[in-house]
C-alpha positions in Angstrom: 26.4 -86.5 -61.0 26.1 -84.1 -58.1 29.3 -82.7 -56.8 30.1 -83.4 -53.1 29.2 -80.4 -51.0 31.5 -78.1 -49.2 30.5 -77.7 -45.5 31.7 -75.6 -42.6 31.1 -76.8 -39.1 31.6 -75.0 -35.8 32.1 -76.9 -32.7 33.6 -79.6 -34.9 36.0 -81.1 -32.3 33.3 -82.7 -30.1 29.8 -84.0 -29.8 27.2 -83.2 -32.4 29.6 -81.1 -34.5 32.1 -83.9 -34.7 29.4 -86.5 -35.6 28.1 -84.2 -38.3 31.6 -83.8 -39.8 32.1 -87.5 -39.9 28.8 -88.1 -41.7 29.6 -85.5 -44.2 33.1 -87.0 -44.6 31.5 -90.3 -45.5 29.6 -88.6 -48.3 33.0 -87.3 -49.7 32.3 -83.7 -48.7 35.0 -81.0 -48.4 35.1 -79.8 -44.9 36.1 -76.6 -43.0 36.2 -77.4 -39.3 36.1 -74.7 -36.6 36.6 -75.1 -32.8 38.8 -73.5 -30.1 41.3 -76.2 -29.5 43.7 -77.4 -32.2 44.5 -80.9 -30.8 40.9 -82.2 -30.8 40.2 -80.4 -34.1 43.2 -82.1 -35.8 42.0 -85.4 -34.4 38.5 -84.8 -35.9 40.2 -83.9 -39.2 42.2 -87.1 -39.2 39.0 -89.1 -38.6 37.2 -87.3 -41.4 40.0 -87.9 -43.9 39.9 -91.6 -43.0 36.2 -91.6 -43.5 36.4 -90.3 -47.0 36.4 -86.5 -47.0 37.5 -84.9 -50.2 39.4 -82.2 -48.3 39.6 -81.1 -44.7 40.8 -77.7 -43.5 41.0 -76.9 -39.7 40.5 -73.3 -38.5 41.1 -73.0 -34.7 39.1 -70.0 -33.4 36.6 -69.0 -30.8 33.2 -68.0 -32.2 33.0 -65.1 -29.7 35.9 -63.6 -31.7 34.0 -62.0 -34.6 37.2 -61.1 -36.5 38.6 -64.6 -36.3 35.3 -66.1 -37.4 34.9 -63.7 -40.3 38.5 -64.5 -41.5 37.9 -68.2 -41.3 34.7 -68.0 -43.3 36.4 -65.8 -45.8 39.2 -68.3 -46.3 36.6 -71.1 -46.8 35.4 -69.6 -50.1 32.2 -71.0 -51.5 30.0 -73.0 -49.1 27.0 -75.2 -49.6 26.3 -75.9 -46.0 27.2 -74.4 -42.6 26.3 -76.3 -39.4 26.7 -74.1 -36.3 27.1 -76.5 -33.3 29.5 -74.6 -31.0 28.2 -74.1 -27.5 29.1 -74.2 -23.8 27.0 -74.9 -20.8 26.9 -74.1 -17.0 25.0 -75.5 -14.1 24.0 -73.3 -11.2 21.3 -70.9 -10.0 21.6 -67.5 -11.7 22.3 -66.0 -8.2 25.2 -68.4 -7.6 26.9 -68.7 -11.0 29.9 -66.3 -11.3 28.8 -63.4 -13.5 31.6 -63.9 -16.0 30.6 -67.6 -16.5 26.9 -66.7 -17.0 27.9 -64.0 -19.5 30.3 -66.2 -21.5 27.6 -68.9 -21.9 25.1 -66.4 -23.1 27.7 -64.6 -25.4 28.7 -67.9 -26.9 25.1 -68.8 -27.7 23.9 -65.4 -29.0 26.8 -63.3 -30.0 28.6 -66.4 -31.3 25.7 -67.3 -33.5 25.6 -63.7 -34.9 29.3 -63.8 -35.5 28.9 -66.9 -37.6 25.8 -65.7 -39.4 27.1 -62.4 -40.6 30.0 -63.7 -42.8 28.2 -66.9 -43.7 25.1 -65.0 -45.0 27.3 -62.6 -46.9 28.8 -65.6 -48.7 25.4 -67.1 -49.3 24.1 -63.8 -50.8 27.0 -63.7 -53.2 26.2 -67.3 -54.2 22.5 -66.8 -54.2 22.1 -70.0 -52.2 23.3 -71.9 -49.1 22.0 -73.8 -46.0 22.7 -72.7 -42.4 21.6 -75.2 -39.7 21.9 -74.0 -36.1 22.0 -76.6 -33.4 19.5 -75.3 -30.8 18.2 -77.2 -27.8 15.0 -78.3 -26.0 16.0 -75.6 -23.6 15.3 -73.0 -26.3 11.6 -73.8 -25.7 11.5 -74.5 -21.9 13.4 -73.5 -18.8 14.7 -75.4 -15.8 16.2 -74.3 -12.5 20.1 -74.4 -12.5 20.1 -74.2 -16.3 19.4 -70.4 -16.5 22.6 -69.4 -18.4 22.1 -72.1 -21.0 18.4 -71.5 -21.4 19.0 -67.8 -21.8 21.6 -68.5 -24.5 19.4 -70.9 -26.4 16.2 -68.8 -26.2 18.1 -65.8 -27.5 19.8 -67.9 -30.2 16.5 -69.3 -31.4 15.1 -65.7 -31.5 18.0 -64.7 -33.6 17.5 -67.7 -36.0 13.9 -66.8 -36.4 14.8 -63.2 -37.3 17.4 -64.3 -39.8 14.8 -66.5 -41.5 12.7 -63.3 -41.9 15.6 -61.2 -43.1 16.7 -63.6 -45.8 13.3 -64.0 -47.5 14.6 -61.9 -50.4 17.0 -64.7 -51.4 14.9 -67.9 -51.8 18.1 -70.0 -52.2 19.1 -69.2 -48.6 17.6 -71.6 -46.1 18.1 -71.3 -42.4 16.9 -73.9 -39.9 17.4 -74.9 -36.3 17.5 -78.5 -34.9 16.6 -78.8 -31.2 17.9 -81.9 -29.5 16.8 -83.2 -26.1 19.3 -85.4 -24.2 22.3 -86.4 -26.3 25.3 -88.6 -25.4 28.0 -85.9 -25.7 30.7 -84.7 -23.4 29.0 -81.3 -22.9 27.5 -82.4 -19.6 30.8 -83.1 -17.8 32.6 -80.3 -19.7 30.1 -77.7 -18.3 30.9 -75.2 -15.6 29.1 -76.1 -12.3 28.7 -74.7 -8.8 26.4 -77.5 -7.7 29.0 -79.9 -6.4 28.2 -82.4 -9.1 28.1 -82.7 -12.9 25.1 -83.3 -15.2 24.2 -86.1 -17.6 21.8 -86.3 -20.5 18.1 -86.8 -19.5 16.3 -89.7 -21.1 15.6 -90.6 -23.9 19.3 -90.2 -24.8 20.1 -89.8 -28.5 23.4 -90.6 -30.1 25.3 -87.7 -31.6 25.1 -89.3 -35.1 21.3 -89.6 -34.8 21.1 -85.8 -34.3 23.6 -85.3 -37.0 21.4 -87.3 -39.4 18.5 -85.0 -38.5 20.7 -82.0 -39.2 21.6 -83.3 -42.7 18.0 -84.2 -43.4 16.9 -80.6 -42.5 19.7 -79.1 -44.7 18.2 -78.5 -48.1 14.6 -78.7 -46.9 12.3 -75.8 -46.0 11.9 -76.8 -42.3 12.4 -73.9 -40.0 12.7 -75.8 -36.7 12.9 -79.5 -36.1 12.9 -81.2 -32.7 15.3 -84.1 -32.3 13.9 -86.0 -29.3 10.7 -88.0 -29.1 9.8 -86.5 -25.7 10.5 -82.9 -26.7 6.9 -82.1 -27.9 5.3 -83.5 -24.8 7.7 -81.6 -22.5 7.1 -78.3 -24.4 3.4 -78.9 -24.3 3.6 -79.3 -20.5 5.7 -76.1 -20.2 3.2 -74.1 -22.2 -0.2 -75.6 -21.1 0.4 -76.4 -17.4 3.1 -74.1 -16.2 2.3 -74.4 -12.5 2.6 -78.2 -12.7 5.6 -78.0 -14.9 7.4 -75.6 -12.4 6.6 -77.9 -9.5 8.0 -81.0 -11.2 10.9 -79.8 -13.3 13.4 -79.3 -10.5 13.0 -82.6 -8.8 12.9 -84.5 -12.2 16.1 -82.7 -13.3 17.9 -83.8 -10.1 16.8 -87.4 -10.6 17.2 -87.8 -14.4 19.7 -85.1 -15.4 22.3 -84.9 -12.6 25.1 -87.3 -11.8 25.8 -88.7 -8.3 29.4 -87.6 -8.4 31.2 -85.0 -6.4 33.2 -82.2 -8.0 34.5 -78.8 -6.8 33.2 -75.7 -8.5 34.7 -75.4 -11.9 34.6 -73.2 -15.0 34.7 -76.3 -17.2 35.4 -75.5 -20.8 33.4 -72.2 -20.7 36.5 -70.0 -21.3 38.9 -72.5 -23.0 38.9 -75.8 -24.7 39.7 -78.9 -22.6 41.2 -81.1 -25.3 41.3 -84.3 -23.4 37.6 -84.2 -22.7 36.6 -83.7 -26.4 35.1 -86.7 -28.1 32.2 -87.6 -30.4 30.3 -89.4 -27.7 30.0 -89.4 -23.9 29.9 -92.6 -21.7 26.1 -93.0 -21.5 23.8 -95.4 -23.3 22.0 -93.9 -26.3 19.6 -94.8 -29.1 
């Protein structure tokens, strides 16, 4: 009988990270959960224990803090699987976003991923095996106006993942993959920073966090390098690459219609610099499939 795996998940207090933790808990996994805010992290841990997790440890830390991440990974010990889901987002033209907001979004995506990868890969090398799955985005393969900070973060993150895949070829037991969702029903859209006067929402087709989480667990243990999680993703990417002039003319208007809410909010930093515990949840309020 195969022993339940031990998994570490970043961004475990909300959205895809939380959904992944709950699926692993139902398998009887032992979990190490990382996120910035303790209250939502403890709530996730309680749900995981109720779902059947063999053990749950919470490690409140910010992935932009390399020392804190290294310490948390070190305390975790042996790991079978690491799912890196932590991210933040901002809406606004690059010219209009405050520089510190832009930089924190990019730092979370790129430096944060490197901060996780360094100690995790050191653990995997000692073990001779391990799976790292990074939650990427459709916006790692395309760009869109007002999404420049997030696209920059995700393009850089995917480049880092690809490099890590090359640099770990000497240990065949280490597998690194990325899963790129399209629209997902998570709180990230109304948690995001914005200077647009309104918030975003997931563009259709909208997937449930658990659907993406199942894709993550399917990829873990396989030899897939990158898997899209969104039926429209390949079509959108093809349009971006093959008809850039048409894509550029359409993407702004389509984003305003299908990816922006009709609400009115003042400029906000959202959760870019600090967790907003009351907004964390597995799912957002939108319909999903």
